[in-house]
N, C-alpha and C positions, 0 to 999 in steps of 0.2 A: 129480672123479669124473664129472661130468653132462657135459664135456668129451673125456672116455675114451669116455665112451659115443657121444658126436654122432662122431668120430671112428669109432667104429667101423659106426655109421648113414651116416657117410660111404661108409665103402672096401665094403659091403656093398650101397648103391646102385649101384656099376659092375660089379654081377653083375645085376642087375636088368632096366637100364635104357639102360646107356650101351655104344656099341662102337665111338665114334672114341677111338681108343690115347692121344691129345694131351690127351683131357680125361681121360680113366680115372688117365694117371699125372697132370696136375696135381689131382685130388680125392685120392689116393693123397698125394702130396706137403703136400697142406692138411692131410689126417688124421692124418700123421707129424709135421706142428707144433705143431699139438691136444696129442697126443701125447706130443710132448716136454714143452710147456710145462704141461699138467696135472701131469704126476709131481711138478712141482718145487709146484705151488702145493700140491698132496695131501704131498706131505711137508716143510715148511718147517714150518705149521703145527703135523704131527702130531710133528713133533722140538720146537717149542715147549711142547707141551701138553705132553710128556713131560720136557722140563726142567724144568717147573715142579709138576706133579703129585709126583714121586716125590722121594723123601728120597736128600739127597746120598748118603750111602754104600750106597745100591743101585743108581746111577746106571750103574755100567760093568757091572755084571750084566743090568742093564736092556736096557743097550742094545747089547750084546753080541754078549744072547738073540732082541734084533730083528733086527742084523743076520744070526746066523745062519739066523731063520727066513725071509728074503728071500732070503738065499744059495742055501736048499735049496729053496726054491720056484718059482727059476726056471725048472732043470730039467725039474721035472715040468711045469712047465709048455708047455714046447716040447715036452713028451712028446706030450702031453695033445691041444695045437692042430695036432701035425705027423702023428698019427692022426685028427683031424675031419676037416682044412682040405680034404683032399683031394675029403672025395664033395660037400657045396656049401658052401663058403665062403662064401656068400651068407647064406644059412639059420644060421650057426655065428656070422657077424658080426652077425645081426640078435638074434638068440633072449643072446650075451654082453649087449649093448647093453641088452636088454630087462634083464638079472638087475643089469645096475649099475645101472638107472634105479631097480628095485626096492629094490636096498641102499640108496640113497640116500633114496629115500621111507620106510624102516624107521630110517634111522637119523637121518635128521632129526631127530625129537623129540626125541630121547634127546640129542641134540645142544645143543638148546636150551633145556634144563634146567640143565645146565651150564656 
């Protein structure tokens, strides 16, 4: 999740400080690579934790519910960002990155105890 917040900050930096198109493209490409890696780095441990903690006869229900929630929230996120990004995409990405850092700090303590 920290990589996701970092990639959002990289995209936001293109709004505030850069004017050279090739540099902007390179930074956005770098942020997309970081986002792609971070999705796998978040999803794999989550799936492993669920396999270990959930009883065998509940696994299919829990996994299908989790996948349904993820699939349902994806279009909602497209709509939300579709409405917010035209205002000032740099500010939107900075706010999202700060919120991601806050979520990481909030759940970091509870993750250490388990």
